[in-house]
C-alpha positions as CSV (number, residue, x, y, z in Angstrom):
1,M,-13.8,7.0,-72.3
2,N,-13.3,10.2,-74.2
3,S,-16.9,11.1,-74.0
4,L,-16.7,11.1,-70.2
5,W,-13.9,13.7,-70.3
6,K,-16.0,15.9,-72.4
7,M,-18.5,16.3,-69.5
8,P,-17.5,19.3,-67.3
9,D,-19.3,17.9,-64.2
10,Y,-17.5,14.5,-64.6
11,R,-14.1,16.3,-64.8
12,H,-15.0,18.4,-61.6
13,W,-16.2,15.2,-59.8
14,F,-13.1,13.3,-60.8
15,I,-10.7,15.9,-59.5
16,S,-12.7,16.3,-56.3
17,D,-12.9,12.6,-55.6
18,T,-9.3,11.9,-56.6
19,T,-7.9,14.6,-54.3
20,D,-10.0,13.2,-51.4
21,V,-8.6,9.7,-52.1
22,V,-5.1,11.0,-52.2
23,A,-5.6,12.8,-48.8
24,T,-7.0,9.6,-47.3
25,S,-4.1,7.5,-48.6
26,L,-1.5,9.9,-47.2
27,R,-3.3,10.0,-43.8
28,L,-3.7,6.3,-43.6
29,F,-0.1,5.7,-44.5
30,A,1.2,8.0,-41.7
31,I,-1.1,6.9,-38.9
32,P,0.5,3.5,-38.1
33,L,4.0,5.0,-38.4
34,V,3.2,7.8,-36.0
35,I,1.6,5.4,-33.5
36,I,4.6,3.1,-33.6
37,S,7.0,6.0,-33.0
38,M,4.9,7.0,-30.0
39,T,4.3,3.6,-28.4
40,K,7.0,1.3,-29.8
41,S,4.2,-1.4,-30.1
42,E,3.0,-3.1,-33.2
43,F,0.0,-4.2,-31.3
44,I,-1.1,-0.9,-30.2
45,S,-0.6,0.5,-33.7
46,G,-2.8,-2.2,-35.0
47,I,-5.5,-1.4,-32.4
48,V,-5.5,2.2,-33.4
49,V,-5.8,1.4,-37.1
50,T,-8.6,-0.9,-36.2
51,L,-10.3,1.8,-34.1
52,V,-10.2,4.1,-37.1
53,S,-11.6,1.4,-39.4
54,V,-14.4,0.6,-37.0
55,T,-15.4,4.3,-36.6
56,T,-15.6,4.7,-40.4
57,M,-17.6,1.5,-40.7
58,I,-20.1,2.6,-38.1
59,A,-20.5,6.1,-39.6
60,T,-20.7,5.0,-43.3
61,P,-24.3,3.6,-43.3
62,I,-25.5,6.8,-41.7
63,G,-23.6,8.7,-44.4
64,G,-25.2,6.7,-47.1
65,A,-28.6,7.5,-45.9
66,I,-27.7,11.2,-45.6
67,A,-26.4,11.1,-49.2
68,D,-29.8,9.8,-50.4
69,R,-31.6,12.5,-48.6
70,H,-29.6,15.7,-48.9
71,N,-27.5,17.8,-51.4
72,R,-24.6,15.6,-52.4
73,R,-22.6,18.4,-53.8
74,R,-22.7,20.3,-50.5
75,M,-21.7,17.1,-48.7
76,M,-18.6,16.8,-50.9
77,M,-17.7,20.4,-50.2
78,L,-18.2,19.9,-46.5
79,L,-16.0,16.7,-46.6
80,G,-13.1,18.8,-48.0
81,V,-13.5,21.8,-45.7
82,I,-13.7,19.6,-42.5
83,G,-10.8,17.4,-43.8
84,A,-8.6,20.5,-44.3
85,S,-9.4,21.9,-40.9
86,L,-8.5,18.6,-39.2
87,S,-5.3,18.5,-41.2
88,V,-4.3,21.9,-39.9
89,I,-5.0,20.9,-36.3
90,A,-3.0,17.8,-36.7
91,V,0.0,19.7,-38.1
92,I,-0.1,22.3,-35.3
93,L,-0.3,19.7,-32.6
94,I,2.7,17.7,-34.0
95,C,4.7,20.8,-34.5
96,V,4.3,22.1,-31.0
97,G,7.5,20.7,-29.6
98,N,6.8,17.3,-31.3
99,Q,5.2,16.3,-28.0
100,I,1.7,15.4,-29.2
101,S,0.2,12.8,-26.8
102,T,-1.0,9.5,-28.0
103,W,-4.6,10.2,-26.9
104,M,-4.7,13.6,-28.7
105,F,-3.5,12.0,-31.9
106,I,-6.1,9.2,-31.6
107,G,-8.8,11.8,-31.1
108,I,-7.7,13.5,-34.3
109,V,-7.7,10.4,-36.4
110,I,-11.2,9.4,-35.1
111,F,-12.5,12.8,-36.2
112,F,-11.0,12.1,-39.7
113,A,-12.7,8.7,-39.7
114,L,-16.1,10.2,-38.8
115,N,-15.7,12.8,-41.5
116,S,-15.0,10.2,-44.1
117,G,-17.7,7.9,-42.9
118,L,-20.5,10.5,-42.7
119,L,-19.6,12.6,-45.9
120,C,-17.6,10.4,-48.3
121,P,-20.6,8.3,-49.5
122,S,-21.8,11.4,-51.3
123,N,-18.8,11.1,-53.7
124,N,-20.0,7.7,-55.0
125,A,-23.7,8.5,-54.8
126,I,-23.5,11.5,-56.9
127,L,-21.8,9.7,-59.8
128,K,-24.8,8.1,-61.4
129,S,-26.4,11.6,-61.6
130,I,-23.5,12.5,-63.8
131,V,-22.5,9.5,-65.8
132,P,-25.0,7.7,-68.2
133,V,-25.7,4.0,-67.5
134,K,-24.0,3.0,-70.7
135,L,-20.7,4.6,-69.6
136,F,-20.9,3.4,-66.0
137,A,-18.5,0.4,-66.6
138,K,-16.0,2.7,-68.3
139,S,-16.2,5.1,-65.4
140,Q,-15.4,2.2,-63.0
141,A,-12.4,1.3,-65.1
142,I,-11.2,4.9,-65.0
143,R,-11.5,4.9,-61.2
144,E,-9.5,1.7,-61.0
145,T,-6.7,3.4,-63.1
146,R,-6.9,6.3,-60.7
147,E,-6.6,4.1,-57.7
148,S,-3.5,2.5,-59.2
149,C,-2.0,5.9,-59.8
150,V,-2.7,7.1,-56.3
151,G,-1.2,3.9,-55.0
152,I,1.9,4.6,-57.1
153,L,2.3,8.1,-55.6
154,S,0.8,8.0,-52.1
155,G,3.2,5.4,-50.6
156,A,6.4,7.0,-51.9
157,V,5.2,10.5,-51.3
158,G,3.9,9.7,-47.9
159,G,7.2,8.1,-47.0
160,F,9.1,11.2,-48.3
161,F,7.0,13.6,-46.4
162,Y,7.2,11.5,-43.2
163,R,10.9,11.4,-43.4
164,L,10.9,15.2,-43.5
165,S,8.6,15.3,-40.5
166,P,5.7,13.3,-39.1
167,W,3.4,16.3,-39.9
168,G,4.4,16.3,-43.5
169,P,1.7,13.8,-44.8
170,F,-1.0,15.7,-42.9
171,A,0.1,19.0,-44.4
172,A,-0.2,17.4,-47.9
173,C,-3.5,15.9,-46.9
174,G,-4.8,19.4,-46.0
175,V,-3.9,20.8,-49.4
176,M,-5.6,17.9,-51.2
177,H,-8.8,18.5,-49.1
178,I,-8.8,22.1,-50.1
179,I,-8.5,21.2,-53.8
180,S,-11.4,18.7,-53.4
181,A,-13.7,21.2,-51.8
182,I,-13.0,23.8,-54.6
183,S,-13.7,21.2,-57.3
184,A,-16.9,20.0,-55.7
185,K,-18.1,23.6,-55.6
186,K,-17.8,23.8,-59.4
187,L,-20.4,21.0,-59.9
188,S,-23.6,22.2,-61.5
189,N,-26.8,22.1,-59.4
190,P,-28.6,19.5,-61.7
191,T,-26.1,16.8,-60.8
192,V,-26.8,17.0,-57.1
193,S,-30.5,16.6,-57.0
194,V,-31.7,13.3,-55.5
195,E,-35.0,11.6,-55.6
196,D,-37.5,12.5,-52.9
197,N,-37.1,10.3,-49.9
198,E,-39.0,12.6,-47.5
199,D,-41.9,10.0,-47.1
200,E,-39.7,7.8,-45.0
201,S,-37.9,8.5,-41.8
202,F,-34.2,8.4,-41.5
203,I,-34.3,5.0,-39.7
204,E,-36.6,3.6,-42.4
205,S,-34.3,4.9,-45.1
206,L,-31.4,3.1,-43.5
207,K,-33.4,-0.1,-43.1
208,N,-34.8,0.0,-46.7
209,G,-31.3,0.4,-48.1
210,F,-30.0,-2.6,-46.2
211,V,-33.1,-4.7,-47.1
212,W,-32.9,-3.7,-50.8
213,V,-29.2,-4.8,-51.0
214,M,-29.7,-8.0,-49.2
215,S,-32.7,-9.0,-51.4
216,S,-30.3,-9.7,-54.3
217,S,-28.4,-12.9,-54.3
218,R,-25.6,-11.3,-56.4
219,F,-25.2,-8.5,-53.9
220,R,-25.0,-11.1,-51.1
221,S,-22.5,-13.2,-52.8
222,Y,-20.3,-10.2,-53.7
223,L,-20.4,-9.0,-50.1
224,A,-19.3,-12.4,-48.9
225,F,-16.5,-12.5,-51.5
226,G,-15.4,-9.0,-50.8
227,A,-15.4,-9.4,-47.0
228,V,-13.2,-12.4,-47.0
229,C,-10.9,-11.0,-49.8
230,N,-10.6,-7.7,-47.9
231,I,-9.2,-9.6,-44.8
232,A,-6.5,-11.0,-47.0
233,C,-5.6,-7.8,-48.7
234,T,-5.7,-5.7,-45.5
235,G,-3.9,-8.3,-43.6
236,I,-1.0,-8.5,-45.9
237,I,-0.6,-4.8,-46.4
238,I,-0.9,-3.9,-42.8
239,G,1.2,-6.9,-41.7
240,T,4.0,-5.9,-44.1
241,Q,4.0,-2.3,-43.1
242,L,4.0,-3.0,-39.3
243,M,6.7,-5.8,-39.6
244,L,9.0,-3.5,-41.7
245,A,8.4,-0.5,-39.5
246,A,9.1,-2.5,-36.3
247,R,12.5,-3.7,-37.6
248,G,13.5,-0.1,-38.6
249,T,13.0,-0.1,-42.3
250,D,13.4,3.3,-44.1
251,P,9.9,4.8,-44.5
252,I,10.6,5.5,-48.1
253,L,11.3,1.7,-48.7
254,I,8.0,1.0,-46.9
255,G,6.2,3.5,-49.1
256,L,8.0,2.0,-52.2
257,I,6.0,-1.2,-51.8
258,D,2.8,0.9,-52.2
259,G,4.4,2.5,-55.2
260,V,5.3,-0.7,-57.0
261,M,1.9,-2.2,-56.2
262,G,0.4,0.8,-57.7
263,I,2.4,0.5,-60.9
264,V,1.4,-3.2,-61.3
265,M,-2.3,-2.3,-60.6
266,L,-2.0,0.5,-63.2
267,L,-0.8,-2.0,-65.8
268,G,-3.7,-4.2,-64.7
269,S,-6.2,-1.3,-64.9
270,L,-5.0,-0.5,-68.5
271,C,-5.8,-4.1,-69.4
272,A,-9.1,-4.1,-67.3
273,M,-11.4,-2.9,-70.2
274,K,-10.2,-5.6,-72.5
275,I,-10.4,-8.2,-69.8
276,T,-13.9,-7.3,-68.8
277,E,-15.0,-7.3,-72.4
278,T,-13.6,-10.8,-72.9
279,L,-14.3,-12.7,-69.7
280,S,-17.3,-12.9,-67.4
281,P,-17.0,-11.1,-63.9
282,G,-17.2,-14.3,-62.0
283,L,-14.3,-15.9,-63.8
284,I,-12.3,-12.7,-63.5
285,A,-12.9,-12.7,-59.7
286,T,-11.8,-16.4,-59.5
287,L,-8.6,-15.7,-61.4
288,T,-8.0,-12.6,-59.3
289,V,-7.9,-14.4,-56.0
290,V,-6.0,-17.4,-57.3
291,L,-3.2,-15.2,-58.6
292,F,-3.3,-13.2,-55.3
293,G,-3.1,-16.4,-53.1
294,I,-0.4,-18.0,-55.1
295,S,1.8,-14.9,-55.1
296,L,1.8,-14.8,-51.3
297,V,3.1,-18.4,-50.8
298,P,6.8,-17.5,-51.1
299,M,6.4,-15.1,-48.2
300,I,5.5,-18.0,-45.9
301,F,9.2,-19.0,-46.2
302,T,11.0,-15.7,-46.1
303,D,10.5,-12.1,-44.9
304,N,13.2,-10.7,-47.2
305,Y,12.1,-7.2,-48.3
306,Y,12.6,-7.7,-52.1
307,V,10.7,-11.0,-52.0
308,I,7.9,-9.2,-50.3
309,L,8.0,-6.4,-52.8
310,A,7.7,-8.7,-55.7
311,C,5.0,-11.0,-54.3
312,V,2.7,-8.3,-52.9
313,S,2.9,-6.3,-56.1
314,L,2.3,-9.2,-58.5
315,G,-0.7,-10.3,-56.5
316,G,-2.7,-7.1,-57.3
317,F,-2.5,-7.3,-61.1
318,L,-6.1,-8.5,-61.7
319,F,-7.9,-6.6,-59.0
320,P,-8.7,-3.6,-61.2
321,A,-10.4,-5.8,-63.7
322,C,-12.3,-7.7,-60.9
323,N,-13.5,-4.4,-59.3
324,S,-14.4,-2.9,-62.7
325,S,-16.6,-5.9,-63.7
326,L,-18.3,-6.7,-60.5
327,L,-18.9,-3.1,-59.2
328,G,-19.7,-1.9,-62.7
329,F,-22.5,-4.4,-62.9
330,L,-23.8,-3.9,-59.4
331,Y,-23.7,-0.1,-59.3
332,G,-24.9,0.1,-62.9
333,H,-28.1,-1.8,-62.0
334,T,-28.7,0.2,-58.7
335,P,-31.4,2.9,-58.9
336,N,-30.2,6.5,-58.4
337,N,-32.2,7.1,-55.2
338,M,-30.5,3.9,-53.7
339,Q,-26.9,4.7,-54.8
340,G,-25.9,6.2,-51.5
341,R,-27.3,3.6,-49.3
342,A,-26.2,0.7,-51.5
343,D,-22.7,2.0,-51.6
344,S,-22.6,2.5,-47.7
345,V,-24.1,-0.9,-47.1
346,M,-21.5,-2.5,-49.3
347,E,-18.7,-0.5,-47.7
348,T,-19.9,-1.3,-44.2
349,V,-20.4,-5.1,-44.7
350,L,-17.0,-5.4,-46.5
351,S,-15.2,-3.7,-43.7
352,V,-16.9,-5.5,-40.7
353,F,-14.2,-8.1,-40.6
354,S,-11.3,-6.2,-42.3
355,S,-11.7,-3.4,-39.7
356,F,-10.5,-5.8,-37.0
357,T,-7.8,-7.2,-39.2
358,P,-5.1,-4.8,-38.2
359,A,-5.6,-5.6,-34.5
360,L,-5.5,-9.4,-35.3
361,V,-2.4,-8.8,-37.5
362,G,-0.7,-6.9,-34.7
363,W,-1.3,-9.7,-32.3
364,I,-0.1,-12.4,-34.7
365,L,3.1,-10.4,-35.4
366,E,3.9,-10.3,-31.6
367,S,3.1,-14.0,-31.3
368,P,5.5,-16.9,-32.0
369,S,4.1,-17.4,-35.6
370,G,5.1,-13.8,-36.5
371,F,4.9,-12.6,-40.1
372,T,4.6,-16.2,-41.3
373,G,1.3,-16.5,-39.4
374,V,0.0,-13.4,-41.0
375,V,0.8,-14.7,-44.5
376,I,-0.8,-18.0,-43.8
377,L,-4.0,-16.2,-42.7
378,C,-4.1,-14.2,-46.0
379,V,-3.5,-17.3,-48.2
380,T,-6.3,-19.1,-46.4
381,C,-8.7,-16.2,-46.9
382,S,-7.7,-16.1,-50.6
383,A,-8.8,-19.8,-51.0
384,V,-12.1,-19.2,-49.2
385,S,-12.9,-16.2,-51.4
386,M,-12.1,-18.3,-54.5
387,L,-14.8,-20.8,-53.4
388,I,-17.3,-18.1,-53.2
389,T,-16.7,-17.0,-56.7
390,L,-17.5,-20.5,-57.9
391,G,-21.1,-20.1,-56.6
392,K,-23.9,-19.5,-59.2
393,P,-24.7,-15.9,-58.2
394,L,-21.3,-14.6,-59.3
395,R,-20.5,-17.2,-61.8
396,S,-23.7,-16.6,-63.8
397,I,-23.1,-12.8,-64.4
398,P,-22.6,-12.4,-68.1
399,Q,-20.0,-10.4,-70.1
400,T,-20.7,-6.6,-70.3
401,K,-22.3,-6.8,-73.7
402,F,-25.2,-8.7,-72.1
403,W,-25.7,-6.4,-69.1
404,D,-28.6,-4.5,-70.6
405,T,-30.7,-7.7,-70.6
406,T,-29.6,-8.9,-67.2
407,T,-31.1,-8.2,-63.8
408,L,-29.7,-8.3,-60.3
């Protein structure tokens, strides 16, 4: 890993991407809390979160095609500048008498979603221009560690800022976007060149990216696995957050769940490299969803805060290793001129169902089954995703030492 940190472009990219991830985490933490405070409805809050997810999902494939046709460094800079501008607008509107209307707030978060969907694919697409193929799996492991650290901080920090004022998370979000744009500007020009795609139209570019991804049985199996697994993960996180917020739990305690989850996933990410070197990606994926599903079972019988804290946190331990192995293999075998589209296709397909999960969760929470129904849904999805990992496409992916001689 040390060789990655010796690369100036990698360091600049890492800072830019990390601050963007932090900004997004703070914003997404605050949105459902703000909506609940406005509407007093878990269902409406779930609908708004779904609307944001769907907007991002629709914009992401377009963003992926743009990333494969235009200057990725400039796209990263623009992502930060627009994000900072939207954050300032959000802070101003909330501060003006604290009487921001629901529709105005929804408009702001939709623009945030469009910004992320159209420009964020450049962050992932540019990475293969910076990192050698032989270090790609290590870069994925570092990203998993980063995600865990962000999880530790963003929930607790977001809860702290929200307790101070609803505009607090958005102010912090704006600062992060500014740092992201400045770091992206420091990337050298050679890292942002992309292969020439001018011979095909924009629509053809989108179509070819989708066809290329879907031509691989391993990509297809991963997408099926990830889509179902995402429903379980999104469902339990949003369900827990909405349920606790509705019963008046302190925002800091709600954020603490994200923090403890982050600590557990950080421990998992520190073990990820050893796990990926020892076990095959398919086996890791199977063990990941088995642990996740089993950890949720106690929550069927109780909604005690501390039981939820322990169960949700434990379930995420193996996800860093799962993501490092599967995504490291798939992205490492994706051509540079397909990175943006491959990433956006995967992000879109994976979010098709999970985008509607918050609305479904909000509806279930207000139904007679309540939080128990949400947990049962998530356990069921975990079982289905486990069955997918047992199929040949994922089960046959070898250990990392054999990746050089393995194809998609």
